BAGU-400157 format. One record per residue (C-alpha): residue number from 1; residue in three letters; x, y, z. Coordinates in nm, 2 decimals. Last residue first. Example, Ala and Ser with C-alpha at 12.3 -4.5 7.8 and 13.67 -1.06 7.14 Angstrom:
     k     r     east    north       up
     2   SER     1.37    -0.11     0.71
     1   ALA     1.23    -0.45     0.78
***
This chain:
     k     r     east    north       up
   244   MET    -2.87     0.29     0.02
   243   GLU    -2.76     0.65     0.03
   242   ILE    -2.46     0.59     0.26
   241   THR    -2.35     0.29     0.04
   240   ARG    -2.37     0.52    -0.27
   239   ARG    -2.13     0.76    -0.10
   238   ARG    -1.89     0.47    -0.03
   237   PHE    -1.87     0.37    -0.39
   236   GLU    -1.82     0.73    -0.50
   235   SER    -1.55     0.80    -0.25
   234   LEU    -1.37     0.48    -0.36
   233   VAL    -1.38     0.59    -0.72
   232   ILE    -1.25     0.94    -0.66
   231   ALA    -0.97     0.83    -0.42
   230   THR    -0.86     0.55    -0.65
   229   ALA    -0.84     0.79    -0.95
   228   ASN    -0.62     1.02    -0.74
   227   ALA    -0.39     0.72    -0.66
   226   VAL    -0.38     0.62    -1.03
   225   ASN    -0.29     0.97    -1.15
   224   LEU    -0.56     1.09    -1.38
   223   SER    -0.55     1.07    -1.76
   222   GLU    -0.45     1.24    -2.08
   221   THR    -0.46     1.60    -1.98
   220   ASP    -0.34     1.77    -2.30
   219   LYS    -0.69     1.75    -2.45
   218   SER    -0.79     2.05    -2.23
   217   ASN    -1.17     2.09    -2.21
   216   GLY    -1.21     2.02    -1.84
   215   PHE    -1.49     1.80    -1.72
   214   GLN    -1.33     1.47    -1.76
   213   PRO    -1.55     1.18    -1.67
   212   ILE    -1.42     0.91    -1.42
   211   THR    -1.47     0.58    -1.60
   210   ILE    -1.62     0.24    -1.53
   209   LYS    -1.58    -0.09    -1.72
   208   ARG    -1.80    -0.37    -1.59
   207   ASP    -1.74    -0.74    -1.57
   206   ILE    -1.36    -0.73    -1.60
   205   MET    -1.18    -1.07    -1.63
   204   SER    -1.07    -1.03    -1.99
   203   THR    -0.94    -0.68    -1.90
   202   ILE    -0.69    -0.87    -1.67
   201   GLU    -0.54    -1.03    -1.98
   200   ALA    -0.53    -0.71    -2.18
   199   SER    -0.35    -0.52    -1.90
   198   ILE    -0.52    -0.24    -1.70
   197   GLY    -0.36     0.10    -1.75
   196   ASN    -0.04     0.13    -1.96
   195   ALA     0.16     0.41    -1.80
   194   GLU     0.05     0.42    -1.44
   193   ASN    -0.04     0.04    -1.43
   192   GLY    -0.40    -0.04    -1.37
   191   LEU    -0.69    -0.01    -1.13
   190   VAL    -0.93    -0.30    -1.04
   189   VAL    -1.23    -0.25    -0.82
   188   ILE    -1.36    -0.57    -0.67
   187   GLY    -1.71    -0.60    -0.54
   186   GLU    -1.94    -0.54    -0.25
   185   LYS    -2.18    -0.25    -0.19
   184   THR    -2.26    -0.23    -0.56
   183   LEU    -2.25     0.06    -0.80
   182   ASP    -2.52     0.16    -1.04
   181   THR    -2.40     0.41    -1.30
   180   GLN    -2.43     0.78    -1.31
   179   TYR    -2.12     0.92    -1.12
   178   VAL    -1.89     0.63    -1.23
   177   ASN    -1.97     0.71    -1.60
   176   GLU    -1.98     0.38    -1.76
   175   GLY    -1.67     0.31    -1.97
   174   VAL    -1.39     0.48    -2.17
   173   MET    -1.07     0.60    -2.00
   172   TYR    -1.08     0.29    -1.79
   171   THR    -1.12     0.17    -1.43
   170   GLY    -1.22    -0.20    -1.40
   169   PHE    -1.51    -0.34    -1.19
   168   VAL    -1.53    -0.70    -1.10
   167   THR    -1.86    -0.81    -0.96
   166   THR    -1.85    -1.10    -0.71
   165   LYS    -1.82    -1.46    -0.81
   164   GLN    -1.44    -1.46    -0.79
   163   HIS    -1.22    -1.76    -0.92
   162   SER    -1.11    -1.60    -1.24
   161   LEU    -1.01    -1.28    -1.05
   160   PHE    -0.75    -1.46    -0.83
   159   ASP    -0.61    -1.65    -1.14
   158   LEU    -0.56    -1.33    -1.33
   157   LEU    -0.42    -1.15    -1.03
   156   ASP    -0.15    -1.41    -0.95
   155   VAL    -0.14    -1.29    -0.59
   154   TYR     0.02    -1.03    -0.36
   153   ALA    -0.20    -0.96    -0.05
   152   VAL    -0.20    -0.64     0.13
   151   ASN    -0.42    -0.64     0.45
   150   VAL    -0.49    -0.28     0.55
   149   ARG    -0.47    -0.16     0.91
   148   THR    -0.10    -0.17     1.00
   147   LEU    -0.02    -0.04     0.64
   146   SER    -0.21     0.27     0.74
   145   GLY     0.09     0.39     0.94
   144   MET     0.17     0.70     0.73
   143   THR     0.12     0.49     0.42
   142   ALA     0.38     0.70     0.24
   141   GLN     0.67     0.60     0.47
   140   VAL     0.59     0.23     0.42
   139   VAL     0.58     0.28     0.04
   138   LYS     0.91     0.46     0.05
   137   SER     1.07     0.19     0.26
   136   ASN     0.95    -0.09     0.03
   135   TYR     0.74    -0.31     0.25
   134   CYS     0.44    -0.27     0.01
   133   ASP     0.65    -0.43    -0.27
   132   VAL     0.57    -0.26    -0.61
   131   THR     0.31    -0.44    -0.82
   130   ASN     0.47    -0.72    -1.03
   129   ILE     0.29    -1.00    -0.84
   128   SER    -0.04    -0.84    -0.89
   127   CYS    -0.19    -0.67    -0.58
   126   VAL    -0.50    -0.73    -0.37
   125   LEU    -0.58    -0.47    -0.11
   124   ASP    -0.81    -0.59     0.17
   123   LYS    -0.96    -0.39     0.45
   122   VAL    -1.13    -0.12     0.25
   121   GLY    -1.27     0.12     0.52
   120   TYR    -1.26     0.44     0.31
   119   TRP    -0.97     0.60     0.50
   118   ASP    -0.77     0.27     0.53
   117   CYS    -0.81     0.20     0.15
   116   LEU    -0.70     0.56     0.09
   115   ARG    -0.39     0.51     0.30
   114   ILE    -0.31     0.20     0.11
   113   ILE    -0.36     0.39    -0.22
   112   THR    -0.13     0.66    -0.10
   111   GLY     0.15     0.41    -0.03
   110   LEU     0.10     0.24    -0.36
   109   ASN     0.12     0.57    -0.55
   108   GLY     0.43     0.68    -0.36
   107   PRO     0.60     0.35    -0.43
   106   ASP     0.54     0.38    -0.81
   105   ARG     0.50     0.05    -0.99
   104   VAL     0.12    -0.04    -1.01
   103   ASP     0.12    -0.37    -1.19
   102   ASP    -0.26    -0.45    -1.19
   101   LEU    -0.39    -0.33    -0.85
   100   ALA    -0.70    -0.47    -0.68
    99   VAL    -0.93    -0.28    -0.44
    98   ILE    -1.18    -0.48    -0.24
    97   LEU    -1.54    -0.41    -0.13
    96   CYS    -1.65    -0.68     0.11
    95   ASP    -1.78    -1.04     0.07
    94   THR    -1.43    -1.14    -0.09
    93   ASP    -1.26    -1.13     0.25
    92   VAL    -0.89    -1.19     0.16
    91   LYS    -0.71    -1.44     0.39
    90   LEU    -0.44    -1.27     0.59
    89   PRO    -0.08    -1.21     0.47
    88   LYS     0.19    -1.36     0.68
    87   PRO     0.37    -1.09     0.88
    86   ILE     0.69    -0.91     0.78
    85   LYS     0.90    -0.87     1.09
    84   PHE     0.98    -0.52     1.21
    83   VAL     1.30    -0.31     1.20
    82   ALA     1.27     0.04     1.36
    81   LEU     1.43     0.36     1.27
    80   ALA     1.44     0.67     1.50
    79   THR     1.47     1.04     1.56
    78   ASN     1.35     1.17     1.22
    77   PRO     1.62     1.12     0.94
    76   ASN     1.67     1.42     0.71
    75   LYS     1.79     1.29     0.38
    74   LEU     1.59     0.97     0.43
    73   THR     1.72     0.61     0.37
    72   SER     1.83     0.58     0.73
    71   LEU     2.09     0.36     0.88
    70   LYS     2.40     0.57     0.84
    69   SER     2.20     0.89     0.94
    68   LEU     2.09     0.71     1.26
    67   GLU     2.45     0.65     1.35
    66   ASN     2.53     1.02     1.31
    65   GLU     2.22     1.10     1.52
    64   SER     2.35     0.89     1.80
    63   ILE     2.21     0.55     1.90
    62   ILE     2.00     0.41     2.18
    61   VAL     1.92     0.04     2.10
    60   THR     1.58    -0.10     2.19
    59   GLN     1.49    -0.47     2.16
    58   ASP     1.61    -0.56     2.51
    57   HIS     1.44    -0.25     2.66
    56   PRO     1.10    -0.37     2.52
    55   ALA     0.91    -0.08     2.35
    54   GLU     0.71     0.21     2.47
    53   PHE     0.90     0.48     2.27
    52   ILE     1.05     0.80     2.39
    51   PRO     1.41     0.69     2.47
    50   LYS     1.57     0.94     2.23
    49   THR     1.83     0.88     1.95
    48   THR     1.64     0.56     1.84
    47   TYR     1.71     0.22     1.70
    46   LEU     1.43    -0.03     1.75
    45   THR     1.48    -0.40     1.69
    44   GLU     1.27    -0.70     1.58
    43   LEU     0.92    -0.57     1.64
    42   GLU     0.62    -0.79     1.56
    41   PHE     0.33    -0.63     1.38
    40   ASP     0.00    -0.67     1.55
    39   SER    -0.04    -0.29     1.60
    38   ASN     0.06    -0.04     1.86
    37   LEU     0.44    -0.07     1.78
    36   PHE     0.35    -0.02     1.41
    35   GLU     0.16     0.30     1.47
    34   ARG     0.43     0.42     1.71
    33   ILE     0.70     0.36     1.44
    32   GLY     0.51     0.56     1.18
    31   LYS     0.46     0.86     1.41
    30   ILE     0.82     0.88     1.53
    29   GLY     0.99     0.84     1.20
    28   GLU     1.12     0.54     1.00
    27   VAL     0.99     0.19     0.95
    26   THR     1.21    -0.09     0.82
    25   PHE     1.14    -0.44     0.68
    24   LEU     1.21    -0.80     0.78
    23   GLY     1.14    -1.15     0.65
    22   LEU     1.51    -1.21     0.60
    21   GLN     1.49    -1.36     0.25
    20   GLN     1.19    -1.14     0.15
    19   ARG     1.34    -0.82     0.27
    18   HIS     1.67    -0.92     0.11
    17   LYS     1.50    -0.98    -0.23
    16   LYS     1.31    -0.65    -0.21
    15   GLN     1.63    -0.44    -0.16
    14   ASN     1.64    -0.15     0.09
    13   LEU     1.66    -0.42     0.35
    12   SER     2.03    -0.46     0.27
    11   LYS     2.09    -0.13     0.45
    10   ILE     1.95    -0.27     0.77
     9   LEU     2.18    -0.58     0.74
     8   LYS     2.49    -0.38     0.67
     7   ILE     2.42    -0.13     0.94
     6   GLU     2.37    -0.42     1.19
     5   GLN     2.70    -0.58     1.08
     4   LYS     2.88    -0.25     1.13
     3   THR     2.75    -0.24     1.48
     2   VAL     2.51     0.01     1.63
     1   MET     2.59     0.17     1.97
***
């Protein structure tokens, strides 16, 4: 049985300030929870309608579907919800390919980008302070467990980039054709806000501007979604690695 106090605490984790204060976040659904249970993330409490998880009994609470619906942020809750502790971010390895985000605000976009980093072997994702919180429940859901394998670090992006010796690439509407330019095995790829792109202050830190050329003739298509752009750019960087 879940108490009113537990419901209140879990509901409070929908807000960033409470996640930061308590150092906790939620994961929903069987697959996502299993990914986190099998990772280095530390479980606080698991609430489930079925005893199907390999988790400590003293941290597992069997609840009804009605109770689960009171805890969940989903319209159709899936079996369980778990509360995990937010870990301390790891040191960023600047000797590898890194993705950096300048104020990406949409949870679905960030979740997809984390999955893309996982798929293309990018271990570190650097985010500006105003980028959406990676422990937002919608972001966690969209990562499908990839958050357990990608280190997400929130930094003063301008300061971070100013101290880097590696090449900093920026994605723009006008720049070097990503399919025709030389790409390096290491470096930082910066992608910008959904509406405004990369800010002027971060642009001052960019060494090379790259672009994904538009092949269609329609002028109504103004730009690519930032997550789609991430997929194309990372695919091209990794393809060049294979060819080296």
